[in-house]
C-alpha positions as CSV (number, residue, x, y, z in Angstrom):
1,M,165.7,159.6,214.5
2,S,161.9,159.9,214.0
3,Y,160.1,156.7,213.1
4,W,158.5,158.7,210.2
5,R,161.7,160.1,208.8
6,D,161.5,159.7,204.9
7,K,158.5,157.5,205.1
8,V,155.7,158.3,202.5
9,A,152.0,158.8,203.5
10,I,148.8,159.6,201.7
11,V,146.2,161.4,203.6
12,T,142.7,161.7,202.1
13,G,140.5,164.5,203.1
14,G,143.8,166.3,203.8
15,S,142.8,169.8,203.1
16,R,141.3,170.7,206.5
17,G,140.4,169.6,210.0
18,L,141.8,166.3,211.2
19,G,143.2,165.4,207.8
20,L,145.3,168.5,207.6
21,A,146.4,168.0,211.3
22,I,147.5,164.4,210.5
23,A,149.4,165.6,207.4
24,A,151.1,168.3,209.4
25,A,152.1,165.9,212.1
26,L,153.5,163.5,209.5
27,A,155.5,166.3,207.8
28,G,156.7,167.6,211.2
29,S,158.0,164.1,211.9
30,G,160.0,163.9,208.7
31,A,157.5,162.1,206.4
32,R,156.8,162.9,202.8
33,V,153.1,163.5,202.5
34,A,150.6,163.4,199.7
35,I,147.3,165.1,200.5
36,A,144.1,164.6,198.5
37,A,140.7,166.4,198.5
38,R,138.1,167.4,196.0
39,G,138.4,171.2,196.3
40,Q,141.4,172.6,194.5
41,P,141.6,176.0,196.3
42,A,141.4,174.4,199.7
43,L,143.9,171.7,198.7
44,E,146.4,174.4,197.6
45,A,145.9,176.4,200.8
46,A,146.6,173.2,202.8
47,A,149.7,172.5,200.8
48,D,150.9,176.1,201.5
49,K,150.5,175.5,205.2
50,L,152.6,172.3,204.9
51,R,155.3,174.1,203.0
52,A,155.4,176.7,205.7
53,L,156.4,173.8,208.0
54,G,159.3,172.9,205.7
55,A,157.6,170.1,203.9
56,D,157.3,169.5,200.1
57,P,153.9,168.0,199.8
58,L,152.2,166.4,196.8
59,A,148.7,167.8,196.5
60,V,146.4,165.8,194.4
61,A,142.8,166.9,193.5
62,A,140.9,163.6,193.7
63,D,137.4,162.3,194.5
64,V,137.9,159.2,196.5
65,T,134.5,157.9,195.4
66,R,135.9,157.4,191.9
67,D,138.2,154.5,191.0
68,A,140.1,156.4,188.4
69,D,140.9,159.3,190.9
70,V,142.0,156.9,193.5
71,A,144.3,155.0,191.1
72,R,145.8,158.3,190.0
73,L,146.4,159.4,193.6
74,V,148.4,156.2,194.4
75,D,150.2,156.3,191.0
76,E,151.3,159.9,191.4
77,T,152.5,159.3,194.9
78,L,154.5,156.3,193.8
79,A,155.9,158.1,190.8
80,R,157.2,160.9,193.0
81,W,158.7,158.9,195.9
82,G,158.8,155.3,194.8
83,R,157.2,153.8,197.9
84,L,154.2,154.1,200.2
85,D,154.3,153.5,204.0
86,A,151.0,154.8,205.2
87,L,147.5,155.4,203.9
88,V,145.2,157.6,206.1
89,N,141.6,157.2,205.0
90,N,140.2,160.4,206.5
91,A,137.8,161.6,203.9
92,G,134.2,161.5,205.1
93,A,131.3,163.4,206.2
94,S,128.8,163.4,209.0
95,A,125.1,163.5,208.6
96,R,121.8,164.2,210.4
97,G,118.3,162.8,210.1
98,A,115.8,160.5,211.8
99,A,116.0,156.9,210.6
100,L,112.6,157.0,208.8
101,D,113.5,160.3,207.1
102,T,116.7,158.8,205.7
103,S,116.3,157.4,202.3
104,P,118.1,154.5,200.6
105,A,119.9,157.1,198.4
106,D,121.2,158.9,201.6
107,F,122.6,155.6,202.9
108,Q,124.2,154.9,199.6
109,A,125.9,158.3,199.4
110,A,127.2,157.9,203.0
111,L,128.5,154.4,202.3
112,E,130.2,155.7,199.1
113,L,132.1,158.4,201.0
114,N,132.6,157.1,204.5
115,F,133.2,153.4,203.7
116,L,133.6,152.5,200.0
117,S,136.2,155.2,199.5
118,A,138.4,153.5,202.0
119,V,137.9,150.1,200.2
120,R,139.0,151.7,196.9
121,C,142.1,153.4,198.5
122,V,143.2,150.2,200.3
123,R,142.9,148.1,197.2
124,A,144.9,150.5,195.2
125,A,147.6,151.0,197.8
126,A,147.8,147.5,199.2
127,P,150.8,146.2,197.0
128,A,153.0,149.1,198.1
129,L,151.8,149.0,201.7
130,L,152.4,145.3,202.0
131,A,155.9,145.7,200.5
132,A,156.7,148.3,203.1
133,R,155.0,146.5,206.0
134,G,153.2,149.8,206.3
135,H,150.0,151.2,207.9
136,V,146.4,151.7,207.0
137,V,144.6,154.3,209.3
138,N,140.8,154.2,208.9
139,V,139.3,157.3,210.6
140,G,136.0,156.2,212.0
141,S,134.0,157.8,214.8
142,L,132.5,156.9,218.1
143,A,129.6,156.2,215.9
144,A,131.5,153.3,214.4
145,K,130.9,151.5,217.7
146,T,127.5,152.7,218.8
147,A,124.6,154.3,216.9
148,S,123.0,157.2,218.7
149,R,119.9,159.1,217.5
150,Y,119.4,161.4,214.6
151,L,122.7,160.6,212.8
152,G,120.9,159.6,209.6
153,P,123.2,157.3,207.5
154,Y,126.4,158.2,209.3
155,A,126.6,155.4,212.0
156,A,125.8,152.6,209.5
157,S,128.5,153.8,207.2
158,K,131.1,154.0,210.0
159,F,130.0,150.6,211.4
160,A,130.9,149.2,208.0
161,L,134.3,150.9,208.2
162,A,134.9,149.3,211.6
163,A,134.0,145.8,210.3
164,Y,136.3,146.3,207.3
165,S,139.2,147.3,209.4
166,Q,138.9,144.2,211.6
167,Q,138.7,142.0,208.4
168,L,141.9,143.7,207.1
169,R,143.7,143.1,210.4
170,L,142.8,139.5,210.4
171,E,143.7,138.7,206.8
172,L,146.7,141.0,206.2
173,G,148.1,141.5,209.6
174,P,150.1,138.2,209.3
175,Q,151.6,139.6,206.1
176,G,152.9,142.6,207.9
177,L,150.2,145.3,207.3
178,H,149.2,147.3,210.3
179,V,145.5,148.5,210.4
180,L,144.4,151.1,212.9
181,L,140.8,152.1,213.4
182,V,140.5,155.5,214.9
183,C,137.2,156.2,216.8
184,P,137.2,159.9,218.0
185,G,134.4,161.9,219.5
186,P,133.6,165.4,218.1
187,I,136.6,167.3,216.9
188,A,137.0,171.0,217.5
189,G,136.3,173.0,214.3
190,G,135.3,169.8,212.4
191,E,131.6,170.0,212.2
192,T,129.2,172.9,212.1
193,A,125.4,173.0,211.7
194,D,125.6,175.0,208.4
195,R,126.9,171.8,206.7
196,Y,123.3,170.5,206.8
197,T,120.3,171.6,204.8
198,P,117.2,173.1,206.6
199,E,115.3,170.1,205.5
200,Q,117.7,167.8,207.3
201,L,117.5,169.8,210.4
202,A,113.8,170.8,210.5
203,K,112.5,167.7,212.2
204,L,115.3,167.3,214.7
205,P,115.5,168.6,218.3
206,E,117.9,171.4,218.9
207,S,120.5,169.2,220.6
208,A,120.8,167.0,217.6
209,R,121.8,170.0,215.5
210,Q,125.0,170.4,217.6
211,P,128.4,168.9,216.9
212,G,128.4,165.1,217.6
213,A,124.5,165.3,217.6
214,G,124.7,166.8,221.1
215,V,126.9,164.1,222.6
216,K,128.1,165.3,226.1
217,L,131.8,165.2,225.4
218,H,134.5,167.9,225.2
219,R,135.7,168.7,221.7
220,L,139.0,167.1,220.7
221,D,141.9,169.1,219.7
222,P,142.8,167.9,216.1
223,D,146.6,168.4,216.5
224,A,146.7,166.5,219.7
225,L,144.6,163.7,218.2
226,A,146.9,163.6,215.1
227,R,149.9,163.1,217.4
228,R,148.1,160.2,219.1
229,I,147.3,158.6,215.8
230,L,150.9,158.6,214.8
231,A,152.0,157.1,218.1
232,A,149.3,154.4,217.8
233,C,150.8,153.6,214.4
234,E,154.3,153.3,215.8
235,A,153.0,150.9,218.5
236,R,150.9,149.1,215.8
237,R,147.8,149.3,217.9
238,P,144.6,147.9,216.4
239,E,142.3,150.7,217.7
240,L,142.4,154.2,219.1
241,I,139.2,155.3,220.9
242,V,139.2,158.9,222.1
243,P,138.0,159.6,224.8
244,A,139.1,156.3,226.2
245,K,136.2,156.3,228.7
246,A,133.8,155.6,225.8
247,R,135.1,152.0,225.8
248,A,133.1,151.4,229.0
249,L,129.9,152.3,227.1
250,F,130.7,150.0,224.3
251,V,131.4,147.1,226.6
252,L,128.2,147.7,228.6
253,A,126.2,148.0,225.4
254,A,127.5,144.7,224.2
255,L,126.7,143.0,227.5
256,S,123.3,144.6,227.8
257,P,121.8,146.4,224.8
258,R,119.0,147.7,227.1
259,L,121.5,149.3,229.4
260,G,123.5,150.6,226.4
261,D,120.5,152.3,225.0
262,W,119.6,153.9,228.3
263,L,123.1,155.3,228.7
264,L,123.1,156.7,225.1
265,R,119.8,158.5,225.8
266,R,121.3,160.1,228.8
267,M,124.6,161.0,227.0
268,T,123.2,162.3,223.7
């Protein structure tokens, strides 16, 4: 029997990309899935895709930067299924911009979506997750471990998510909660230049306008990554870094920031 059979999961940012791939992987493994996103048409289209897989998803239009929406998302999930075994904090957005061109308001907006949304969701879901000895999956980025050029407020917001994930592991792991930080490289189909305004792109070199700000890595298949995330949950791993070879860069950068900066300039 599948580990996920009859378990209940919430996936934020579940209407497209990696979020939809994770929801589909959960549904295909027998889980009951609630997906949340702001756009109702995209959310319904995603729900239809899950129904085509034989699932019966709960689709909740919610803005995870708002406390009331997050509370409603958790309440509706519990009202329908009576339990919660996994929370996947996938909602987020990349960004572009040189550091000095990135305003405090830009940083605040990125922190709200990429970090504080996860804080809101975890706080709302924690009682049910602790009761189930369940899982929190925080979808970060390679930028949660190392800050390359021209990512605007993105890296800072993902660094915060990484720190929060570690704190949750240390405080709530002994109580049975599993916390997984996922740090993937660029994902196929997940980021396009048309997401950014001309003003954001005007001062940047051409390479920085590409997915992953031009990082020299192959694009990850979202479906394969989703399966790896589920397997990492089953093994209750603390982190999943993809590609794994990026770990070497993180270790070298910690030992020698000068060497780490040199490598980043060559890789991005």
